[in-house]
C-alpha positions in Angstrom: 104.6 43.4 129.7 106.5 44.3 126.3 103.2 46.0 125.4 103.0 47.8 128.4 106.7 49.0 128.0 106.4 50.3 124.8 103.2 52.2 125.3 105.2 53.8 128.6 107.9 55.1 125.9 105.2 56.2 123.6 103.6 58.5 126.3 107.0 59.8 127.4 108.0 60.8 124.1 104.6 62.3 123.3 104.9 64.2 127.2 108.4 65.2 125.8 107.0 66.3 122.5 104.4 68.5 124.0 106.6 70.1 126.2 109.4 70.9 123.3 106.8 72.1 121.7 105.3 74.9 124.2 108.7 75.4 125.1 107.5 74.5 128.8 109.6 71.6 130.5 108.3 69.8 133.2 111.5 71.2 135.5 110.5 74.7 135.8 106.8 74.3 137.6 107.8 71.4 139.7 106.5 72.3 143.0 108.4 69.2 144.5 111.1 71.2 145.6 110.2 74.8 147.0 112.3 77.7 147.7 110.9 80.4 150.5 111.0 83.8 149.4 110.9 86.6 152.1 111.8 90.3 151.6 110.9 93.8 151.9 108.0 92.8 154.4 106.7 90.2 151.6 107.0 86.3 151.4 105.5 83.3 149.6 106.9 79.9 148.1 107.9 79.5 144.5 109.5 76.5 142.8 113.1 76.1 143.5 114.1 76.2 140.1 113.2 79.9 139.3 115.8 82.5 139.1 115.9 85.0 141.7 118.1 88.4 141.0 118.3 91.0 144.3 119.0 94.4 142.6 120.0 97.3 145.1 119.6 100.7 143.2 116.6 102.4 144.3 114.9 105.3 142.5 113.5 108.5 143.3 110.1 107.2 143.7 110.4 103.2 143.6 112.8 100.6 145.0 112.9 97.2 142.4 114.2 94.6 145.6 113.8 91.6 143.4 113.6 90.2 140.0 112.5 86.1 140.1 110.8 84.1 137.3 111.8 81.1 134.7 113.9 83.8 132.4 116.1 86.6 133.9 116.8 90.2 134.1 119.0 92.5 135.7 119.3 96.6 135.8 121.8 98.3 134.3 122.5 101.4 135.8 124.9 104.3 133.9 127.9 105.2 135.4 128.1 107.7 137.9 125.0 106.6 139.0 123.7 108.4 142.4 121.3 106.2 144.2 118.2 107.4 144.5 118.4 109.7 141.4 116.8 107.5 138.9 118.3 106.3 135.2 118.7 102.7 136.0 116.7 100.9 133.3 115.5 96.9 133.5 117.1 94.6 131.1 114.8 91.3 130.4 116.0 87.8 129.0 112.6 85.7 128.4 112.7 82.5 126.0 109.8 81.1 124.7 106.8 80.6 127.3 109.3 82.1 130.2 108.5 85.1 132.4 110.0 87.4 135.3 108.0 88.7 138.2 109.6 92.5 138.6 108.8 93.3 142.8 108.9 96.8 143.8 107.9 99.0 146.4 106.3 102.4 145.3 106.4 105.8 147.5 105.4 108.6 144.8 104.2 110.9 143.7 101.7 112.4 146.4 98.3 110.4 146.4 95.1 112.0 147.0 93.2 109.0 148.9 95.9 105.8 148.3 97.9 104.3 145.7 95.2 101.5 145.0 92.1 103.3 145.3 94.1 106.4 143.1 94.9 103.6 140.5 91.3 101.9 140.4 89.4 105.8 140.0 91.8 106.4 137.2 91.7 103.2 135.0 88.8 102.2 134.0 90.5 98.4 133.0 92.0 97.7 136.5 90.1 95.8 138.7 89.8 95.5 142.5 90.9 92.6 144.3 93.0 91.4 147.7 96.3 90.1 148.0 97.4 88.4 151.2 94.2 90.1 152.7 95.6 93.6 151.5 93.6 95.9 148.8 95.2 95.5 145.6 94.2 96.2 141.8 95.3 94.2 139.0 96.2 95.6 135.2 96.1 93.5 132.3 98.8 95.0 129.3 98.0 92.3 126.4 100.3 94.2 124.1 103.1 93.1 125.9 102.1 90.9 127.8 102.1 92.1 130.9 100.0 91.7 134.3 100.8 93.9 137.4 99.6 93.7 140.7 99.7 96.6 142.8 99.4 96.0 146.8 98.6 98.4 149.6 101.7 99.5 151.6 102.2 100.5 154.9 100.9 103.6 154.8 98.7 105.3 151.8 101.9 106.6 150.4 103.4 103.1 149.5 102.2 100.1 147.2 103.9 96.8 146.4 103.9 96.8 142.5 104.3 93.1 141.3 104.6 93.3 137.0 104.7 89.9 135.0 106.4 90.3 132.0 105.4 86.7 129.7 106.9 85.6 126.9 104.7 83.2 124.8 103.8 81.6 122.7 101.8 80.1 125.6 100.9 83.2 127.6 97.7 81.5 129.6 99.5 78.9 130.6 102.3 80.9 132.1 100.3 83.9 133.7 97.9 80.6 135.5 101.7 79.5 137.0 102.7 82.9 138.0 98.8 83.6 139.6 99.1 80.3 141.8 102.0 81.8 143.7 100.3 85.5 144.0 97.8 83.9 145.5 99.7 82.2 148.3 101.6 86.0 149.4 102.0 86.9 152.6 102.9 90.1 154.3 104.8 90.5 157.6 102.9 92.7 159.2 98.9 93.7 159.3 98.1 96.6 157.9 96.9 99.4 160.1 93.7 99.9 160.7 92.4 103.0 159.3 91.2 105.9 161.8 87.4 106.3 162.9 87.1 109.1 160.6 88.4 107.9 157.2 85.6 108.3 154.6 84.4 104.9 152.8 85.9 105.9 149.4 83.7 103.4 146.0 86.5 102.6 143.7 83.6 101.3 141.0 85.4 98.2 140.2 83.7 94.9 140.3 85.6 92.8 143.0 87.6 89.4 141.5 90.1 86.9 142.7 93.4 87.1 140.9 
């Protein structure tokens, strides 16, 4: 019995030491308690320990409606800010092995086909995928590091943009946690059907899961 208790204590110290070494504590990744996110037509569940910030400063072509993650972020706007005129900047506070997922809706500048198709045509590194049943493109910015998902919006002019800003050193583990949430995304309304005369546009990128 005593040896069993000692062994359990040793295991606990090893796990605690591993968490300290990586900067990831068990709590932030626990799915035992979740919160439902529903805003701007997009919905998903996430660990309740994640921080949520909801800015309200629409820019000219983009409206950021949430910052969500184990780190924190906010928008800093200049004095005399006029909504819709732009000029606000994002400010991030990321500790080791934390992240912030920036959620926004884009509605400009004008598109040639639609935002997802145009992105895939213009960025050879972007990967075609689907999120919540909608066409999407995924881009990985290794130098940041950052992952961006651009998802079809309610029409060709709009798109949801989810950008994860990640602080290492264990970037792959943090990214896996973010992707586990992205895979569960749903939308309040389905996309309207394309008109019968709409041309089929090959995107030139292989299909891939998130």
